[in-house]
C-alpha positions in Angstrom: -2.1 5.1 4.9 -2.7 3.2 1.7 -6.2 1.8 1.2 -6.6 2.6 -2.5 -4.2 3.0 -5.4 -4.0 3.1 -9.2 -1.9 1.0 -11.6 -2.3 1.6 -15.3 1.3 0.8 -16.2 1.6 -2.3 -18.4 3.8 -5.3 -17.5 6.6 -4.1 -19.8 6.7 -0.7 -18.1 6.7 -2.3 -14.6 9.5 -4.7 -15.7 11.6 -1.8 -16.9 11.0 0.3 -13.8 12.0 -2.5 -11.5 14.7 -4.2 -13.6 12.7 -7.4 -14.0 14.2 -9.7 -16.7 12.0 -12.7 -16.2 9.6 -14.0 -18.9 6.4 -12.0 -19.0 4.6 -14.0 -21.7 2.1 -15.7 -19.4 1.5 -12.6 -17.1 -1.8 -10.8 -17.8 -2.4 -7.4 -16.2 -5.4 -5.2 -16.5 -5.2 -1.5 -15.9 -7.0 -0.5 -12.7 -7.9 2.9 -11.4 -9.3 1.9 -8.0 -7.4 -1.0 -6.5 -8.9 -2.1 -3.2 -7.7 -4.5 -0.4 -8.8 -8.1 -1.0 -8.0 -7.9 -4.7 -5.1 -9.7 -6.5 -2.4 -7.4 -7.7 1.2 -7.6 -9.2 4.2 -7.2 -6.9 7.9 -7.4 -7.5 9.7 -10.1 -5.5 12.6 -12.5 -5.7 12.0 -16.1 -7.0 13.8 -19.2 -5.6 16.8 -18.4 -7.7 17.1 -14.9 -6.3 15.9 -13.3 -9.6 13.3 -10.5 -9.7 10.0 -11.4 -11.1 6.4 -10.1 -11.1 4.0 -12.2 -9.2 0.3 -11.9 -8.6 -0.6 -11.8 -4.9 -3.7 -11.0 -2.8 -3.7 -7.7 -1.0 -4.5 -8.1 2.7 -4.3 -10.8 5.4 -7.8 -11.9 6.4 -8.2 -12.5 10.1 -11.4 -13.4 11.9 -12.1 -9.8 12.9 -10.3 -7.7 10.3 -8.4 -7.5 7.1 -4.8 -6.4 7.5 -3.6 -4.6 4.4 -1.0 -2.1 5.8 1.9 -2.6 8.2 3.5 0.2 10.2 7.2 0.8 9.3 8.0 1.9 12.8 9.1 -1.1 14.8 8.3 -3.6 12.0 11.4 -5.6 12.7 10.1 -6.6 16.1 6.3 -6.6 15.5 5.1 -10.2 16.2 2.8 -10.4 13.1 5.2 -8.7 10.6 8.8 -9.4 11.7 9.2 -12.8 10.0 7.8 -11.8 6.6 9.7 -8.5 6.7 12.9 -10.3 7.5 12.5 -13.0 4.8 9.9 -12.0 2.2 10.0 -8.4 1.2 8.4 -7.2 -2.0 7.8 -4.0 -3.9 4.2 -2.9 -4.9 4.1 -0.9 -8.1 1.7 2.0 -8.3 1.1 5.0 -10.6 -0.9 6.9 -7.9 -2.5 6.4 -4.5 -5.6 8.0 -3.1 -6.6 9.4 0.3 -9.8 10.8 1.8 -9.4 13.8 4.1 -9.7 12.7 7.8 -12.7 14.0 9.7 -11.8 16.8 12.1 -9.0 18.3 9.9 -10.3 21.8 9.1 -9.5 23.9 6.2 -8.2 23.2 2.7 -5.4 20.7 1.9 -3.0 23.6 1.9 -3.9 24.5 5.5 -2.0 23.0 8.4 -3.8 20.2 10.1 -3.3 18.3 13.3 -2.5 14.5 12.9 -5.2 12.1 13.9 -4.9 8.5 14.8 -4.8 6.3 11.6 -6.2 2.8 11.1 -4.8 0.3 8.7 -7.4 -2.5 8.7 -10.9 -3.2 7.6 -12.9 -4.6 10.5 -15.2 -7.6 10.0 -18.7 -6.6 8.9 -17.6 -3.6 6.9 -18.9 -3.8 3.3 -17.3 -2.5 0.2 -19.4 0.4 -1.1 -20.9 1.3 2.2 -21.6 5.0 2.5 -20.1 6.6 5.7 -22.5 8.2 8.1 -20.5 11.5 8.1 -21.2 12.0 4.4 -18.9 12.3 1.4 -15.3 13.3 2.2 -12.8 15.1 -0.1 -10.7 12.7 -2.1 -7.2 13.4 -3.3 -4.8 11.7 -5.7 -1.0 11.6 -4.9 1.7 10.9 -7.4 5.5 10.9 -7.6 6.5 13.0 -10.7 9.1 11.2 -12.8 8.3 7.8 -11.4 5.5 5.9 -13.1 5.2 3.5 -11.6 6.8 4.1 -8.2 7.5 1.4 -5.7 5.8 1.0 -2.3 7.6 -1.1 0.3 5.7 -4.3 0.9 6.1 -7.7 2.5 4.4 -11.0 1.7 3.7 -14.4 3.2 1.7 -17.5 2.3 -1.8 -17.1 3.8 -4.8 -19.4 3.9 -7.9 -18.0 2.1 -10.8 -18.6 4.5 -13.3 -18.9 1.7 -11.4 -21.5 -0.3 -9.0 -23.0 2.3 -6.3 -22.6 -0.3 -2.9 -21.1 0.6 -2.2 -17.9 -1.4 0.8 -15.5 -1.6 -0.5 -12.4 0.3 1.0 -9.0 0.7 0.7 -5.8 2.8 1.9 -2.3 2.1 4.1 -0.6 4.6 3.1 2.9 5.9 5.0 5.7 7.7 4.5 9.1 9.1 3.0 11.7 6.7 5.1 14.3 5.1 4.1 18.0 4.9 2.1 17.4 1.7 0.0 14.6 3.2 -0.3 15.8 6.8 -3.3 18.1 6.3 -5.1 15.1 4.7 -4.0 12.1 6.9 -1.3 11.3 9.4 -0.1 8.2 7.5 1.1 7.5 4.0 2.6 4.5 2.1 6.4 4.1 2.4 7.7 4.8 -1.0 11.2 3.4 -1.8 13.9 5.3 -3.7 14.8 3.5 -7.0 18.4 3.2 -5.8 17.2 1.2 -2.9 15.2 -1.5 -4.7 18.0 -4.0 -4.9 18.9 -3.7 -1.2 15.3 -3.8 -0.1 14.6 -7.1 -2.0 17.9 -8.8 -1.3 18.4 -11.2 1.5 20.2 -9.7 4.5 21.1 -10.6 8.1 20.0 -7.1 9.0 16.5 -6.1 8.1 16.7 -2.9 5.9 14.7 -0.6 8.2 17.0 2.3 7.2 15.4 2.3 3.8 11.9 3.0 5.2 12.2 6.7 4.9 9.5 9.4 4.7 9.3 10.5 1.1 10.4 14.2 0.9 7.5 16.5 0.4 9.1 18.1 -2.7 9.0 14.6 -4.5 5.2 14.2 -4.1 2.3 16.1 -5.7 -1.4 15.9 -5.2 -4.7 17.1 -6.6 -8.4 16.7 -6.0 -9.6 13.5 -7.5 -12.7 13.3 -9.7 -12.6 9.5 -9.7 -15.0 8.1 -7.2 -15.8 4.5 -8.0 -15.6 3.5 -4.3 -18.8 5.4 -3.2 -17.3 6.2 0.2 -15.7 2.8 0.9 -12.4 4.5 1.7 -13.9 6.5 4.5 -15.5 3.3 5.9 -12.1 1.7 5.9 -10.5 4.4 8.0 -13.3 5.6 10.3 -13.4 2.3 12.3 -11.0 1.3 15.0 -8.4 -1.1 13.7 -4.9 -2.4 14.4 -2.0 -3.1 12.1 -0.7 -5.9 14.3 -3.0 -8.4 15.9 
């Protein structure tokens, strides 16, 4: 799952990490500690000339009954909503960390073994940012990839019509996969994090969608700690406690 992440790396650091050589003069990025679906964020994609650039896109596809901000890696090449953008418009979402709230029903500490629970990847219509979940405050954890700041989450994008403005906007979703052993006691899903050596192949056009790059990040490459940052006031729990779909 990925419903919150942090990006404090500046544009120069992002460009260096993802080998972006395009002009950054007119790109303005503000450090953010609590990035939420619906916001506009930088992603790395290919321009019309096939060169990497950093583009601002909206996170999440707004449908009448939900906001789709994650896409399951499993079967994405044939999923009716995602197969076309995954085939033609892949992107990389830079992040310094991502956050997760412990799922209800998983007993014990984060170090204890927990049983996977069904995960949701959308925000149903009617859910409000900042809404406190009925079950009470849940433990929040911060996950990082040591030696990679920022790291790259697999994404896809497509033009999408903003229902509020009727304007077409570049819009992205973050791919998710099964949890590794570090994440499993907290949640059964996690963002699909690409290896740096795979950035070029993931972004490049290909007759064969690069599903082989959508691997589960090895547990030894990821660390976590309890997070003291809580600007969401329980919004993350509200995102995940409702029934939702990743593909309409």
